[in-house]
C-alpha positions as CSV (number, residue, x, y, z in Angstrom):
1,M,93.0,141.2,186.9
2,S,90.2,143.4,185.1
3,V,91.5,146.8,183.7
4,R,89.0,149.7,184.0
5,T,89.0,152.0,181.5
6,R,88.2,155.3,182.3
7,T,85.8,157.2,179.6
8,S,85.6,161.0,179.9
9,C,81.8,162.3,179.7
10,S,82.6,165.6,180.8
11,G,81.7,167.3,177.3
12,S,78.5,165.6,177.5
13,V,77.8,166.9,181.0
14,L,78.9,170.5,179.9
15,L,76.4,170.2,177.0
16,I,73.5,169.1,179.4
17,V,74.3,172.0,181.7
18,V,74.3,174.4,178.9
19,F,70.8,173.3,177.5
20,L,69.3,173.4,181.0
21,L,70.7,177.0,181.7
22,A,69.2,177.9,178.3
23,L,65.9,176.3,179.1
24,T,65.9,177.9,182.5
25,A,66.7,181.5,180.9
26,A,63.8,180.9,178.3
27,L,61.3,180.2,181.3
28,V,62.6,183.2,183.4
29,I,62.3,185.5,180.4
30,G,58.6,184.1,179.5
31,M,57.5,184.7,183.0
32,L,59.0,188.3,182.9
33,H,57.3,189.1,179.7
34,L,54.1,187.8,181.4
35,T,54.3,189.7,184.6
36,T,55.2,192.9,182.7
37,Q,52.0,192.5,180.7
38,E,50.0,192.0,183.8
39,L,51.3,194.9,185.5
40,L,50.4,196.8,182.4
41,Q,47.0,195.4,182.6
42,V,46.4,196.3,186.3
43,S,48.0,199.8,185.5
44,N,45.5,200.5,182.8
45,H,42.4,199.2,184.9
46,R,43.4,201.3,187.7
47,E,43.7,204.7,185.6
48,M,40.3,203.6,183.9
49,T,38.7,203.3,187.1
50,R,40.1,206.5,188.4
51,A,38.7,208.3,185.4
52,L,35.5,206.7,185.7
53,A,35.4,207.7,189.4
54,V,36.5,211.5,188.2
55,A,33.6,211.5,185.8
56,E,31.4,210.5,188.6
57,A,32.5,213.3,190.9
58,G,31.4,215.7,188.0
59,L,28.2,214.2,187.6
60,N,27.6,214.4,191.3
61,D,28.7,218.1,191.4
62,A,26.4,218.9,188.7
63,I,23.4,217.2,190.0
64,A,24.1,219.1,193.3
65,A,24.4,222.4,191.2
66,I,20.8,221.5,189.7
67,R,19.5,220.7,193.0
68,Q,20.2,224.3,194.0
69,D,19.2,226.0,190.6
70,I,17.0,224.3,188.1
71,A,18.1,226.5,185.4
72,W,21.7,225.9,185.9
73,K,23.2,224.9,182.6
74,S,26.8,226.4,182.4
75,G,28.4,223.0,183.3
76,F,32.2,223.1,184.2
77,T,35.3,222.8,182.1
78,N,38.4,221.0,183.3
79,K,37.6,221.5,186.9
80,P,40.1,220.2,188.9
81,F,39.5,217.1,191.2
82,F,42.7,216.6,193.0
83,E,45.3,216.2,190.4
84,D,42.7,215.2,187.8
85,S,40.0,217.1,186.2
86,Y,36.4,216.9,184.8
87,S,34.0,218.7,182.3
88,V,30.4,218.5,182.5
89,S,27.8,219.9,180.0
90,V,24.1,219.8,180.6
91,A,21.2,219.8,177.8
92,G,17.8,219.8,177.8
93,N,14.9,221.5,179.8
94,P,13.4,220.4,183.3
95,P,11.9,218.0,184.2
96,L,14.2,215.8,181.7
97,I,17.8,216.9,181.5
98,T,20.7,215.2,180.1
99,I,24.3,215.8,181.9
100,E,27.5,214.4,180.2
101,S,30.4,214.1,182.4
102,V,34.0,213.6,181.3
103,G,36.5,212.6,183.7
104,R,40.5,212.9,182.6
105,T,43.0,211.8,185.0
106,S,46.8,213.2,184.9
107,A,48.1,210.3,183.2
108,G,45.7,211.1,180.2
109,Y,43.2,208.3,180.8
110,Q,39.4,209.4,180.0
111,A,36.0,208.1,180.9
112,R,32.5,209.3,180.0
113,L,29.1,209.3,181.6
114,T,25.8,210.3,180.2
115,A,22.9,210.7,182.6
116,E,19.3,211.3,181.8
117,V,17.8,212.8,184.9
118,R,14.3,213.9,185.9
119,T,14.0,216.8,188.4
120,G,10.9,217.9,190.5
121,L,9.5,221.3,190.1
122,S,9.8,222.9,193.8
123,S,13.0,223.9,195.6
124,P,15.2,222.1,196.6
125,Y,14.6,220.5,193.2
126,P,14.8,216.5,193.7
127,V,16.8,214.9,191.2
128,S,16.6,211.2,190.1
129,I,18.7,209.7,187.4
130,Q,16.5,207.7,184.9
131,S,19.3,206.3,183.0
132,L,23.0,206.1,183.1
133,R,25.4,205.3,180.2
134,V,29.3,204.5,180.7
135,N,31.4,205.5,177.9
136,P,28.9,205.6,175.3
């Protein structure tokens, strides 16, 4: 008759379970960190894109004003655009004019467009963009 001896391995199983739990927790924390970083990057990209769109709106507003009055140089200061705003400055003399538009979001992001434009000399003054620089 053989006698079976029972060995207790509950301590080693507990140690393996604790190790696997720690490993799983480390993986979850790492994934959470990566996801948080990606969400911040997406938010920054969205806000910068929004600021650029606001700056484009300011540039378009200035071009529309120049088409109506070729001598227009007053620009805009913090002109509201939904919950955001833009500022525009105009320099130079026709037919070559430089327009700088700065778009600001309500979250504090900012984008700058500088356009060199050529105007026609008869009303309704055609405007063509010769060069456009983003965040120069």
